[in-house]
C-alpha positions as CSV (number, residue, x, y, z in Angstrom):
1,M,-14.1,-30.2,-47.1
2,E,-10.6,-30.5,-48.6
3,T,-9.3,-34.0,-49.3
4,T,-6.2,-33.4,-47.2
5,L,-8.3,-32.5,-44.1
6,I,-10.4,-35.7,-44.6
7,Y,-7.2,-37.8,-44.7
8,E,-6.0,-36.1,-41.5
9,L,-9.3,-36.8,-39.7
10,I,-9.0,-40.5,-40.7
11,G,-5.5,-40.6,-39.2
12,Y,-6.7,-38.9,-36.0
13,L,-9.6,-41.4,-35.7
14,A,-7.2,-44.3,-36.2
15,S,-4.9,-42.9,-33.5
16,I,-7.8,-42.4,-31.0
17,L,-9.1,-46.0,-31.6
18,V,-5.6,-47.5,-31.0
19,A,-5.1,-45.4,-27.8
20,I,-8.6,-46.4,-26.5
21,S,-7.8,-50.1,-27.1
22,L,-4.6,-49.8,-25.0
23,M,-6.6,-48.5,-22.1
24,M,-8.9,-51.5,-22.1
25,S,-8.5,-54.4,-19.6
26,A,-11.0,-56.8,-21.3
27,I,-8.8,-58.7,-23.8
28,V,-11.5,-59.4,-26.4
29,K,-12.7,-55.7,-26.5
30,L,-9.0,-54.6,-26.7
31,R,-8.4,-56.9,-29.7
32,V,-11.5,-55.8,-31.5
33,V,-11.0,-52.0,-31.0
34,N,-7.3,-52.3,-31.8
35,M,-8.1,-54.2,-35.0
36,I,-10.5,-51.5,-36.1
37,G,-7.9,-48.8,-35.3
38,A,-5.2,-50.7,-37.2
39,F,-7.6,-51.2,-40.2
40,T,-8.4,-47.4,-40.2
41,F,-4.6,-46.7,-40.1
42,S,-4.1,-49.1,-43.0
43,V,-6.8,-47.2,-45.0
44,Y,-5.1,-43.9,-44.0
45,G,-1.7,-45.3,-45.2
46,I,-3.2,-46.2,-48.6
47,L,-4.9,-42.8,-49.0
48,I,-1.7,-40.8,-48.3
49,G,0.4,-43.2,-50.4
50,S,2.4,-44.6,-47.5
51,I,2.8,-48.4,-48.2
52,P,4.8,-49.1,-45.0
53,V,2.0,-47.6,-42.8
54,A,-0.7,-49.5,-44.8
55,A,1.3,-52.8,-44.7
56,M,2.3,-52.7,-41.1
57,N,-1.3,-51.9,-39.9
58,G,-2.7,-54.5,-42.2
59,F,-0.4,-57.0,-40.6
60,I,-1.6,-55.9,-37.1
61,V,-5.2,-56.5,-38.3
62,L,-4.3,-60.1,-39.3
63,I,-2.6,-60.6,-35.9
64,N,-5.8,-59.4,-34.0
65,I,-8.0,-61.6,-36.2
66,Y,-5.8,-64.6,-35.5
67,Y,-5.9,-64.1,-31.7
68,L,-9.6,-63.5,-31.7
69,I,-10.1,-66.8,-33.5
70,Q,-7.8,-68.5,-31.0
71,I,-9.8,-67.1,-28.1
72,Y,-13.0,-68.5,-29.3
73,K,-11.5,-71.8,-30.4
74,D,-9.6,-72.6,-27.3
75,K,-11.1,-75.3,-25.1
76,D,-11.1,-74.0,-21.5
77,F,-11.4,-76.1,-18.3
78,F,-14.2,-74.9,-16.1
79,R,-15.1,-75.9,-12.6
80,L,-17.7,-74.6,-10.1
81,L,-16.5,-74.2,-6.5
82,R,-19.1,-73.4,-3.9
83,I,-17.5,-71.9,-0.8
84,H,-18.4,-70.6,2.7
85,G,-19.5,-67.0,2.8
86,E,-17.0,-66.2,5.5
87,S,-14.0,-67.2,3.4
88,E,-11.0,-64.9,3.8
89,Y,-10.2,-65.4,0.1
90,L,-13.7,-64.2,-0.8
91,K,-13.2,-61.0,1.3
92,E,-9.8,-60.3,-0.4
93,F,-11.3,-61.0,-3.9
94,L,-14.2,-58.6,-3.3
95,N,-11.9,-55.9,-1.9
96,F,-9.5,-56.2,-4.8
97,H,-12.2,-55.9,-7.4
98,R,-14.3,-53.4,-5.5
99,E,-14.1,-50.6,-8.0
100,S,-14.7,-52.8,-11.1
101,I,-17.7,-54.4,-9.4
102,H,-19.3,-51.1,-8.6
103,T,-18.8,-50.0,-12.2
104,F,-21.0,-52.9,-13.4
105,Q,-23.3,-53.3,-10.4
106,P,-23.3,-50.0,-8.5
107,D,-25.9,-51.2,-6.0
108,F,-24.0,-54.1,-4.7
109,T,-22.9,-54.0,-1.1
110,V,-20.3,-56.3,0.5
111,S,-21.8,-56.1,3.9
112,K,-24.9,-58.1,3.0
113,N,-24.9,-61.8,4.1
114,H,-25.3,-64.5,1.4
115,N,-26.0,-68.2,1.7
116,F,-25.0,-69.0,-1.9
117,T,-21.4,-68.2,-2.8
118,L,-20.0,-69.7,-6.0
119,F,-16.7,-69.3,-7.8
120,V,-16.3,-70.2,-11.4
121,L,-12.8,-71.5,-12.1
122,R,-11.5,-71.1,-15.6
123,N,-8.3,-73.1,-16.1
124,M,-8.2,-73.1,-12.3
125,I,-8.2,-69.3,-12.1
126,P,-11.1,-67.9,-10.0
127,A,-12.5,-65.9,-12.9
128,G,-16.2,-65.5,-12.0
129,L,-18.1,-65.0,-8.8
130,V,-21.8,-65.4,-7.9
131,L,-23.2,-64.2,-4.6
132,G,-26.8,-64.5,-3.6
133,N,-29.5,-66.0,-1.4
134,L,-31.4,-69.2,-2.0
135,D,-34.8,-69.5,-0.3
136,E,-37.0,-72.5,0.6
137,N,-39.0,-72.1,-2.6
138,G,-36.0,-72.6,-4.9
139,K,-35.6,-68.9,-5.8
140,L,-31.9,-67.8,-6.0
141,A,-31.7,-64.0,-5.7
142,I,-28.3,-63.1,-7.1
143,D,-26.8,-59.9,-5.7
144,L,-23.5,-60.2,-7.6
145,D,-22.6,-61.8,-10.9
146,Y,-19.0,-60.7,-11.6
147,V,-16.3,-61.8,-14.1
148,I,-12.7,-60.5,-13.9
149,P,-11.6,-58.3,-16.8
150,D,-9.4,-60.8,-18.7
151,Y,-12.3,-63.3,-19.0
152,R,-15.2,-61.2,-20.2
153,D,-16.0,-63.0,-23.4
154,F,-19.3,-64.6,-22.3
155,K,-17.8,-68.1,-22.0
156,I,-18.2,-68.1,-18.2
157,G,-21.8,-66.8,-18.3
158,N,-22.8,-69.3,-21.0
159,Y,-21.1,-72.2,-19.1
160,L,-22.8,-71.2,-15.8
161,F,-26.3,-70.3,-16.9
162,N,-26.7,-72.5,-19.9
163,D,-24.4,-75.5,-19.8
164,K,-24.7,-76.0,-16.0
165,V,-28.4,-75.6,-15.6
166,H,-28.5,-79.1,-14.0
167,Y,-26.0,-77.9,-11.3
168,F,-28.4,-75.2,-10.1
169,R,-31.3,-77.7,-10.1
170,N,-29.2,-80.1,-8.0
171,Q,-28.7,-77.3,-5.6
172,G,-32.4,-76.8,-5.3
173,V,-32.6,-73.8,-7.5
174,R,-35.7,-73.4,-9.7
175,T,-35.4,-69.8,-10.8
176,I,-32.8,-67.1,-10.6
177,T,-33.3,-63.4,-10.3
178,T,-30.7,-60.6,-10.3
179,P,-30.8,-56.8,-10.3
180,A,-30.1,-54.8,-13.5
181,G,-26.7,-53.1,-13.7
182,N,-25.1,-50.8,-16.2
183,K,-25.7,-51.1,-19.9
184,A,-22.8,-53.5,-20.4
185,H,-23.9,-55.8,-17.5
186,N,-27.5,-55.9,-18.8
187,H,-26.3,-56.8,-22.2
188,Y,-24.3,-59.7,-20.6
189,L,-27.4,-60.9,-18.7
190,E,-29.5,-60.9,-21.9
191,K,-26.7,-62.7,-23.8
192,V,-26.6,-65.6,-21.3
193,G,-30.4,-66.2,-21.0
194,F,-31.8,-63.7,-18.6
195,V,-34.9,-61.7,-19.4
196,R,-36.1,-58.5,-17.8
197,S,-38.9,-59.1,-15.4
198,S,-42.4,-57.9,-16.5
199,N,-43.3,-57.1,-12.9
200,D,-40.1,-55.3,-12.0
201,P,-38.1,-53.6,-14.8
202,G,-35.1,-53.4,-12.3
203,Q,-34.8,-57.1,-12.1
204,Y,-33.8,-59.9,-14.6
205,Q,-35.0,-63.5,-14.4
206,H,-33.7,-66.8,-15.6
207,K,-36.0,-69.8,-15.8
208,L,-33.2,-72.4,-16.0
209,T,-34.4,-73.9,-19.3
210,E,-31.8,-76.0,-20.9
211,Q,-30.7,-75.2,-24.4
212,T,-31.0,-77.8,-27.1
């Protein structure tokens, strides 16, 4: 393969990565993919002898690294807010995020009644929502565990299912189950402490063991 063609392919790859990043709504993924695209562009600039292209995209890489560090360093204020299942705001929230919810948890249905409705506020923004049913044996069966796009950096999940284990216990919860979703949602579940049920591969389970 000719060297010129290889350089062109690297340039096309960089362009595709940057374009993909601009279509992402999750800010962390956007930053990561954009950083990789800018780095690839910087390499392309060096290969073709274009210092301005290499320098500008190298600078963009540094900007992305800076903001990614800030995202993970920033101290957020979290609060749990349990609300009534008939809340008008809840209905509007579910309706607004309907398509995104079905992308991650396609089997979720809004019409089902739930006796456990919990919003996770992040800097007073309703960024996460848990819907489920808690039975008399302390089993919380979650039907929906959803985080809005701008906050999908695992902070909410870690706060909810690891830092706030005692909150669930105070609510009478002893174990949590939730259905599997798409690949990204399953990765999220495993990241925040859920394990796939040995009895039912379509379910995940959390034993509410506090981390040390």
